[in-house]
C-alpha positions as CSV (number, residue, x, y, z in Angstrom):
1,M,-6.8,23.6,-5.8
2,K,-9.1,20.8,-4.6
3,I,-10.7,21.1,-1.0
4,F,-13.5,19.6,0.4
5,I,-16.6,21.3,1.8
6,N,-19.1,19.3,4.0
7,S,-17.2,15.8,3.0
8,R,-17.4,16.7,-1.1
9,P,-14.7,17.5,-3.2
10,H,-14.9,20.9,-5.2
11,L,-12.3,23.0,-7.3
12,I,-12.2,26.3,-6.6
13,E,-9.6,27.8,-9.4
14,N,-12.6,29.7,-10.8
15,I,-13.3,31.5,-7.7
16,I,-9.7,33.0,-7.2
17,S,-9.8,36.5,-8.5
18,N,-6.6,38.0,-7.2
19,N,-3.2,37.7,-8.4
20,F,-1.7,35.5,-5.6
21,N,-4.4,32.6,-6.4
22,K,-5.5,32.4,-1.9
23,I,-8.5,32.9,-1.0
24,N,-9.4,33.1,2.6
25,I,-12.7,31.6,4.6
26,N,-14.2,34.7,4.7
27,Q,-14.0,35.1,0.5
28,L,-14.8,31.4,0.2
29,L,-18.1,31.4,2.4
30,K,-19.3,34.8,0.5
31,Y,-19.1,33.0,-3.1
32,L,-20.6,29.9,-1.8
33,D,-23.6,32.7,-0.4
34,Y,-23.6,31.7,3.2
35,E,-24.3,34.4,5.6
36,I,-21.2,34.9,7.4
37,T,-22.7,35.8,10.8
38,S,-25.0,32.4,10.9
39,V,-22.3,29.8,10.1
40,V,-20.1,27.4,12.2
41,I,-16.9,26.4,10.5
42,E,-15.1,23.5,11.3
43,Y,-11.6,23.8,9.3
44,N,-9.0,20.5,9.2
45,G,-10.7,19.5,12.3
46,L,-10.7,22.5,14.4
47,V,-13.7,24.9,15.0
48,I,-12.5,28.2,14.0
49,E,-14.1,31.8,15.6
50,S,-15.5,34.1,12.7
51,S,-13.0,36.8,13.6
52,R,-10.5,34.4,12.2
53,F,-12.2,33.8,8.8
54,E,-9.9,36.6,7.0
55,K,-7.0,35.6,8.3
56,I,-6.8,31.8,6.9
57,L,-6.1,31.3,3.7
58,I,-7.2,27.7,2.2
59,K,-4.9,25.4,1.0
60,D,-5.2,22.8,-1.5
61,G,-6.3,19.5,0.0
62,D,-8.0,21.0,3.1
63,K,-11.3,20.2,4.8
64,L,-14.2,22.3,5.8
65,E,-17.5,21.6,7.3
66,I,-19.9,24.2,7.1
67,L,-22.7,24.5,9.4
68,S,-25.8,27.3,9.3
69,I,-27.6,27.9,12.4
70,V,-31.2,28.3,11.6
71,G,-33.6,29.9,14.4
72,G,-37.4,29.0,14.4
73,G,-39.9,27.8,17.2
């Protein structure tokens, strides 16, 4: 399955570990080492609330923009 993360193509077959060949946003973020509580996700043009990360299954051709929130001063 080919998806786009921050405008770059990624093949994700090698990270799908369940028998149904499906991965949700939460699993993808964990695999990519993102802190789930400090990111904003745009999924196919829509901003997604973190409470929905486990419910949305990634499909071939999906486009995700992942923005990390960084504090500082």
